[in-house]
C-alpha positions, 0 to 999 in steps of 0.5 A: 499499499502506498503512503498516500493510500494509507493516509486516505484509509486513515481519513476514511476510518477516522474521519480525519487524520492527525499529523505531527510535525517535527522540525529537525532544526529545533531538536537534537537527536535524542529529543527528536527520537523521543518526540517522534515515539511519543507522537506515534504512541499517542495517536499521530497517524503520521509524522511530517519531517522538515522545515522551511529553513534547514541548518542541520547537515544531517537530514538523512541520518535524522530521518533514519533515526526517526523512521527506525523508532516508529511504526507510523509513516514518516513523510518529508515536508521539505523546504527545498530539494535538499531535504530528501531521504530514501529512509522516509515513506514519502514526501509532500511534493509541494508546489507553492501555488499561492505564489508566483515565484517560478523557483517554488512552483516548478524549479525546486520540483525539477531538481528534486524529481530525479532524486526521488526516482533514484531513491524510490521515494513516493511523491505526494503531489501537493498544492501548497497554499500560504495564507496570511497569518498576521506577520511574515513567516519563514515560508513566506520570507524564504519563498519570496511570495505573498500569502493569500489574504485571509479574508479572501476565501474565494482566492484560495478556492480558485487556487485549490481548484487549479491544483485539482485540475492539474492532477495534484493529490491534495491541497495544504492550507498553511499559515506558516511557522509560529504565525499570529493567526491560524487559517480561518475556519471559513476558508477551510470550509469554503475550499473543502466544499469547492474541491474534491481533494483532501485538505491539510491544514496547519500553522498556529493550531495551538489547542485541541479545540482549534484542531477540532474546529478545522476538522468540522470545517472540512479539513482532512488532516490537521498538522500540529508542531510548535505547540507540541514542542513548547509542551515538551512533547507531553504524551497527554497533550499529543493524545488530546490533539489526536482525540480532537481530530479523530471522529471515530464512532 
């Protein structure tokens, strides 16, 4: 079974999936593995691994350490084509469709594609949409693009529909790292009601209630990272997010 099929199975079975985001720049090796195990054992359906800006020079080794410690899929969430490891189960093959910077629409993808093929790494084609969050985030700065205005859901809808027509597998609505505000529920609802693709939502989701609200608005997967880090990867906090996201009968 492909990693994408696994995720779709999670959505079908549990209503929505909970993805924990691990940033290798923020954790040393020991804490990284501990965080991964805690998330995997307390309800995370998969781990996203990566970041918009990477200082570490040991990306592949860290992916291997994490993958060797958990049973859930480890999926790379890359900032650029250098964040690739054959040890991962898949990679979000992102195209920053909310921006007009050709390097992040297609340039990085052209550089990455031969490496993915050589490594046998499963690409999950993803239309990546940055949403205005109240302040400039790392993703916005590094990509040199402007996010979609948070009060303009119709713009996000059109971009998501273009992603669907281009044959992408999913859409990711992201407020970026440590934003002031999350992706609005209204935008999630509008996009989810307009396209048939699964919708990932992340950036600044700090409470289980906020995660649940985005699921109720139509999110297929909720991505949480910074708040788990701030809570030192406490197992009870991870479980509270998992329980809020999953809609098991």
